[in-house]
C-alpha positions in Angstrom: 176.8 154.2 63.0 173.5 154.9 61.2 170.3 155.4 63.1 168.8 152.2 61.7 171.8 150.2 62.6 171.8 151.6 66.1 168.1 150.8 66.4 168.8 147.2 65.3 171.5 146.9 68.0 169.2 148.4 70.7 166.4 146.0 69.7 168.7 143.0 69.9 170.0 144.0 73.3 166.5 144.7 74.7 165.2 141.3 73.5 168.3 139.5 74.9 167.7 141.0 78.4 163.9 140.2 78.2 164.9 136.7 77.2 166.9 136.0 80.4 164.2 137.6 82.5 162.7 134.2 83.6 165.8 133.7 85.7 164.7 136.6 87.9 161.1 135.5 88.3 162.1 132.0 89.4 162.7 133.7 92.8 159.0 134.7 92.9 157.0 131.5 92.5 153.2 132.0 92.7 153.6 135.7 93.2 150.5 137.8 93.9 150.0 139.1 90.4 147.4 141.7 91.4 150.0 143.3 93.7 153.2 142.7 91.7 152.0 145.0 88.9 151.2 148.0 91.1 154.4 147.6 93.1 156.4 147.5 89.9 154.7 150.6 88.6 155.4 152.6 91.7 159.0 151.4 91.9 159.4 152.4 88.2 159.0 156.1 89.0 162.3 156.5 90.9 164.0 154.0 88.6 162.9 156.0 85.5 164.4 159.2 87.0 167.7 157.5 87.7 167.8 156.0 84.2 167.0 159.3 82.6 169.8 161.1 84.6 172.3 158.3 83.8 171.6 158.2 80.1 170.5 161.7 79.1 171.9 163.7 82.1 168.6 165.5 82.5 165.1 164.8 84.1 162.0 164.0 82.0 160.3 166.9 80.5 157.0 166.9 82.3 155.9 170.2 80.8 156.5 168.9 77.3 154.4 165.8 78.1 151.4 167.6 79.4 151.4 170.1 76.5 151.2 167.3 73.9 147.7 165.9 74.6 147.7 163.4 71.7 151.0 161.8 72.9 149.7 161.9 76.4 146.7 159.9 75.5 148.8 157.4 73.5 151.1 157.1 76.4 148.2 156.2 78.7 146.8 153.7 76.3 150.3 152.3 75.7 151.1 151.8 79.4 147.7 150.1 80.0 148.1 147.6 77.2 151.7 147.0 78.2 150.6 146.3 81.8 148.1 143.7 80.5 150.8 142.0 78.4 153.3 142.1 81.2 150.8 140.6 83.7 150.2 137.6 81.4 153.9 137.3 80.8 154.8 137.3 84.5 151.9 134.9 85.3 153.4 132.4 82.9 156.9 132.9 84.3 155.8 132.4 87.9 153.6 129.4 87.2 156.0 127.1 85.3 154.7 128.2 81.9 157.8 129.6 80.4 157.1 127.9 77.1 153.7 129.7 76.9 155.5 133.0 77.4 158.0 132.0 74.7 155.1 131.2 72.3 153.5 134.6 73.0 156.6 136.4 71.9 156.9 134.1 68.8 153.4 135.3 67.8 154.2 139.0 68.5 156.5 139.5 65.5 153.8 138.4 63.1 151.4 141.0 64.6 154.1 143.7 64.6 155.1 143.1 61.0 151.4 143.2 60.0 150.9 146.5 61.9 154.1 147.9 60.2 152.6 147.1 56.7 149.0 148.1 57.4 149.7 151.3 59.5 153.1 152.6 58.3 153.1 151.2 54.8 156.3 149.2 55.4 157.4 146.8 52.6 158.6 143.3 53.6 161.7 141.8 52.0 161.4 138.3 50.5 163.2 136.9 53.5 160.8 138.4 55.9 157.8 137.2 53.9 159.2 133.6 54.0 159.9 133.9 57.7 156.4 135.1 58.5 154.9 132.4 56.4 156.9 129.7 58.1 156.0 131.1 61.5 152.3 131.2 60.7 152.4 127.6 59.6 154.3 126.6 62.7 151.9 128.3 65.1 148.8 127.0 63.2 150.2 123.5 63.3 150.6 123.7 67.1 147.1 125.1 67.6 145.5 122.4 65.4 147.4 119.5 67.1 146.6 120.7 70.6 143.1 121.6 69.8 143.1 124.8 71.9 143.9 128.4 71.6 147.1 129.6 73.5 145.2 132.4 75.3 148.1 133.5 77.5 150.4 133.7 74.5 147.7 135.6 72.5 147.1 138.1 75.3 150.9 138.8 75.5 151.2 139.1 71.7 148.2 141.3 71.0 148.8 143.9 73.7 152.6 144.1 73.3 152.1 144.7 69.6 149.7 147.5 70.4 152.2 148.9 72.8 154.8 149.1 70.1 152.3 150.8 67.8 151.6 153.5 70.5 155.3 154.0 71.0 155.9 154.6 67.3 153.3 157.4 67.3 154.3 159.2 70.5 156.1 162.5 69.7 158.1 163.2 72.8 161.4 161.7 73.9 161.8 158.1 75.0 162.9 159.1 78.5 159.9 161.4 79.0 157.6 158.6 77.6 158.9 155.9 80.0 158.5 158.2 83.0 155.0 159.2 82.1 154.0 155.6 81.5 154.7 154.9 85.2 153.4 158.2 86.5 150.0 158.0 84.7 149.2 154.7 86.3 150.7 155.5 89.7 147.3 156.8 91.2 145.6 153.6 90.2 148.4 151.5 91.6 148.3 153.3 95.0 144.5 153.2 95.1 144.4 149.5 94.4 147.0 148.6 97.1 145.2 150.8 99.7 141.8 149.3 98.8 143.1 145.7 99.1 144.9 146.4 102.4 141.8 147.9 103.9 139.4 145.2 102.7 141.1 141.8 102.7 144.7 142.6 103.5 147.6 142.7 101.0 150.3 140.2 100.7 153.1 142.7 100.2 152.4 144.5 103.5 152.9 141.2 105.4 155.9 140.0 103.3 159.4 139.9 104.5 162.1 142.3 103.3 163.5 139.9 100.8 160.2 139.4 99.1 159.4 143.1 99.1 162.8 143.8 97.5 162.1 141.2 94.8 158.7 142.7 94.0 160.3 146.2 93.7 163.2 144.7 91.7 160.8 143.9 89.0 160.9 147.6 88.0 164.6 147.8 87.0 164.5 144.3 85.7 161.9 145.2 83.1 162.7 148.9 82.6 166.3 148.5 81.5 165.4 146.4 78.4 162.4 148.7 77.9 164.8 151.7 77.6 166.7 149.9 74.7 163.3 148.9 73.1 162.0 152.5 73.3 165.1 153.8 71.5 165.0 151.0 68.9 161.3 151.4 68.0 162.0 155.1 67.0 165.1 154.4 65.0 164.2 151.3 62.9 161.1 149.8 61.3 158.4 147.9 63.2 158.9 144.8 60.9 162.6 144.7 61.7 162.0 145.1 65.5 159.2 142.5 65.2 161.5 139.9 63.6 164.3 140.6 66.0 162.0 139.8 68.8 162.6 136.1 68.0 165.7 136.5 70.1 163.7 136.8 73.3 161.4 133.7 73.0 164.3 131.6 71.6 166.3 132.2 74.8 163.2 131.7 77.0 162.5 128.4 75.1 166.0 127.1 75.8 165.7 128.1 79.4 162.3 126.3 79.7 163.7 123.1 78.2 167.2 122.8 79.6 166.9 124.7 82.9 163.3 124.5 84.1 162.6 121.0 82.6 159.3 121.9 80.9 157.6 119.5 78.5 158.8 119.6 74.9 157.1 117.1 72.5 157.1 116.5 68.8 154.4 119.1 68.1 156.5 121.8 69.7 159.6 120.6 67.9 158.0 121.0 64.5 156.3 124.3 65.3 159.4 125.9 66.8 161.6 124.4 64.1 159.7 126.2 61.3 159.9 129.4 63.2 163.7 129.1 63.7 164.2 128.3 60.0 162.4 131.5 59.1 164.5 133.5 61.6 167.7 132.0 60.1 166.7 133.0 56.6 166.0 136.5 57.7 169.5 136.7 59.4 171.2 135.4 56.2 169.3 137.9 54.0 170.2 140.8 56.3 173.9 139.7 56.3 173.9 139.3 52.5 172.4 142.8 52.0 174.9 144.4 54.4 177.8 142.7 52.6 176.5 143.9 49.2 176.3 147.5 50.4 179.8 147.4 51.7 181.1 146.3 48.2 179.4 149.2 46.5 
């Protein structure tokens, strides 16, 4: 299997797992978002070590990470912007706004493809150009009809796209990168939890064991798809990863409508319909090109 094809499969798997993530956060309604993030970060450290041992049979190379100062800075910036995107995402999932989360990840591919073209000089195929045009029209229609900006969706999209850009430029291995992302923010996470407990009292300290385990479980729930994403972003183009991300919000959208009973009106039907048509065209183009290569 070629590196690019492997990267495509890794991207598809990561976005499928992220797509079903709302099922997990339904067990944490109205979670204390200011505590859920630091708990997830701290729980990510041992989870990263276990994942690295399971996948690579070795621990993260800390010496390598500290030696490459440029990658270290990019890792710190990446984990900060990812935390901002993740906070907006989880807020939407725990406040019955799964459609907003879905919209955020429908916007993200547009930004990732744009970054791929502007930063890395990637060339978009005709199918991808049509898909992006239809997605832009669909999102613009929804904004015009509702008369408001989807701020949660935009926060998610902007910061997740920047995270992908940082990941693309980091030199050291994906396993070391994931571990350092958690490690670099761990002091801030500990400091915040201590400060809140000493001042107003923290929710997590007073929570029962089941709630504590659910907060800590957010680490593996988000890290496992992040492993596949970290591999994919290094093996295939940003524009391909960006368009494959439509898998995630499509699943979330279906969950929101059929399982969580969120509102779905004519405006959303038109907006999402245009996006899905573009995605279908991209899939058909990719399949046709793959078939043509096999015949050569």
